[in-house]
Phi, psi and omega in degrees: 000318179296322181294316178298323180294318179296319178298320179296317179296319177298317178297320181294322181288335179272353180295142179294153179303323180293319179292321177296319179295319179294323180296317179293318182295317185293338178282341181273098186294326179296315179294322177296319177300320179296320179296318179297319179295318178297317178299319176296324178296320175301314181297314181295319180295318178292326174295323176296323177296316183289327188266339188237351187250009181271174179297321176236080187296143175294321176237113185263110182287349183257358182291122182263127179230081184301324177297340182249027182291144176057039174281134181286166179303146180067016180274158180266153180287162175279095189285345181274321182262354183255129180298153183299323181286350178261359179295141178297142183297328183276353182087340175223164173267096187302316178253013180083189178231163179264196186292344177253007180079014178284143182291118182292326177301313180298318180291325177292323177294319178294318178295328177297317179294320176299316179298316180298316183295312179299316182300313186280324176293316179298317179292323175302317178294316181295318182292317180298316179294315181297320178297316181295310183293313179295323177296318178293319180295321183284322186266320182256015187295336183279349179293143183269142172260120184243147167241099186069227178278352185273125176276117186275302183193171174272163178301319181296318178297319178299312184292316179295327175296318178295319179297315179298321178295316180298320181288340182283341179275140171294110190297322183295320180288330175293316177299315184298320179295314180294318180296324179294331182279317184281157176293148182295127181197142178294327179292318177301319180295313181298316181296315181296315178300317181297317184283355175246013184231016186269349190298316179298315177299319180298318181291320176302311182295316180302311182295321181294319182288324176300326177283317185287332185292344176271355179289157185297320185291331176284317178297323178295318177297321180289324179292331177282000179082021178294133181300147183305312180300326179290320175300317182292316184281329186263329186248322188270306183298317178300331180272005178251017187291322186305306178294330179293320179296318178297312180301319182291319180297315177293327181293328178298317178300315180295322178293319180294319180293320179296314181298320180296319180293320178295316181293323178299322179277356179090012181247012186264215181298126185287153174296157010273000179300134179268135172230159180299327179292318180281336171295318177294320179295317178295327185281344184293337178287342183238039187300321183266330180278326182220071184297339180295336181290341173255326183293316183295304179294325178296319178294320180297317178297314182301312185293318182292314178297316178297318181297315178296323178293318178293322177297314182294320178294324177294321176295320180298316177295321183289324184272343182260111183299332182290337183257000181284142179252118179077000000 
């Protein structure tokens, strides 16, 4: 029995970090449920692209059917007053219709793809900025900034100071102010969210590089005369992926929530594109007459944001040895 236990411990110690992380993650049922929900959201978003964004969409989110306005979910169309080419493809309005008779299912599918796009592009911008800033702070942080003969501060002090200043501002109100000034555009929203969300990634990367640069493989590369940028790009940043992956997963949830809030307030993606936020905003005027117009997009936002957060927390536990159980 002791021998089998020693063999099990030996196999565990020889397991690769990725396999060990997956083993820890797969034991967390809540995190796995979050991952499955995120995967389902991907499928729904891609289905929204295929069904609503073509030249002749199978489900048209912009089709106005005034005779069928404010139809509840699972209701049948008005076949006497509605033209044949305006009849819903499914034969029923699965999620009902809005105040203009537009199919809520089609609008939710289109909004899913918009949310996915905003979330990943914004996080991509934030991660790229955070990697660059955090990498410079961690590797070149000891360099001095001089004005003539006077040493002002180190690079690390400057960058961490900028990060602290950025974190001191309420990010949502900063985004809201900038979006209100710029013309409405999905690209403006993605860029602004990305450029105001990189601070956490930069701090994670900086801390990881400060730890890794003292490791033997990094010291050996530096002793061999490897240029600093090559050490940073080839040895340090690839080994800082774990905290960045966690930060990015949580960041997608934040970006989706921010875009939904902006659209709800009327500063988000401009019409006629449907987003979950502007569907929710349009539905608030009919809260008692057509509650599904707020319940359906609100529930979708809640579930997707919760799923990304649970998935991200599961990754954090799996990649952080201090948080692993067993």
